[in-house]
Phi, psi and omega in degrees: 000320178301312182299315182298322184265353182240264185305314182299320179297316179295316180291329176293319177296318177297318178301316179297319178298313180297322177298319176301316179293327175295315180295332177278354180084008180276338174231151179291153179293131179197177175290113188294329178290321175298317177301317179298319179291324175297314179298317177302312182296319179296317181295321183277346194302323186268327192243327192302303184296312178301322178290315181299328180267007180058032177277336177224155176290159178301130185288156174291158180306320181298322179290321177299312181297319178297317179297316179294316179300317178295319179299317179294320177300314179296316179302314181293327175297327181278325190245356177286136181292000000 
């Protein structure tokens, strides 16, 4: 129930947003939920697990922003038409 009303709802909204951008021609046509999961994985790839496992200290805001910016760049390289 938590997943259905929380994370799934958010990822569905992101998926719908990405589908809109696909329909506008800003992203290539693909499965929008898969795209949302790819973006999620890219954003989480560097920091989420190490922070969650207390392997590294919580990062500074600048490091978080840098990680997100890099993830978005990689995502756009994959999905920009």
